[in-house]
C-alpha angles and dihedrals in degrees: 000000000000095000126094120246139185122207102224096195129025135141094224094168090061093064117091117252093259092052092048089052091052093051094047091047091051098047097093092043093054095035093243100163098184145329138216109236110201125203135233099202140325099304089047090050090051090050092050092048090053092048091050091051089054094049123023092206089073112083112192129216119196125212148103120277109228098217092086140062115297117267120251117254089255093050092048092049091051091049093049090049089050090054091050093047097047101031091121089061093045124098092193147334106270168214093357135137142098130322103247099155094039090056092046087057095041109025092181091069108107117231097206097082089050091051089052090049093049091049090056091053091047090052090049092049089052093048093049093041092233132142117253127226114212139205102196117151128192111307091013092065097074090052090053092047090054091052092048091051091049090061096035092243112172103165098073125146118198103198119209089356120207117179148114130285095259093053091046090054091049091050092048091050091051093048096243120161129233128195127216124221130206089266086084085087093068111009116091094201091057090047090052090051090052090050094052106032118082115254088223089072100039134103134174130239145165102210083212140216082038105110125236135211131218113048090355097055114140091002125123108255105251129177089239086075085076090076090064091047092053093051088054092048090052090051093050093045091045090232136129112270091232091058092049093047091050094047095048092046093050092045091056094043092051093045099047108018104042 
């Protein structure tokens, strides 16, 4: 584990204080240079901003996670003002997207208001010239791609992408990025994504504190798990680990830090 990594997607504010201290303490040991901490809503965005001000290795993204009830007009306006005010501190707009799992649980929930909400965040990302971090699962992904194309968004990051071959080809053609989680060690669909998607448009993430199975079962999700994911990516791609480490690190730097 002598190679530098960046966790491209983590919910750092959702860890308890003790867990956050462990991760920050371990960063130098595991060569974790930085991570992108995405937000759930306004209070989450404020928490991530504060954390980033306390430690420069934390890069915050501000947004509204779609797997929850829609914000009120007042809440949305306050969040959008927050993005405008602190855009210079913000690595990206995110996490935003469409409520796939929420609608699976409650099929009566209409998708149209969530599409309208996402479109507003896409417009704001375009206006602020910021990347956008997306939660777009299976049949929701083509809808999101169409919205991105409408506003000529090129710096789009589909975290933990799950979708069909046609959508994957559309995303590749548009130059969108995906990020791979530690489930690549045991999930065939993730392994297939790694096999097919170009390394030039790939990053790595944990989505922590989301828990994993396989060798990570009952373990706190920690950015150091990315090292295991990268070794698996190198194996799937039939490449030297050093080359994969270097490419993923540069991809993330160029996407979020330039």
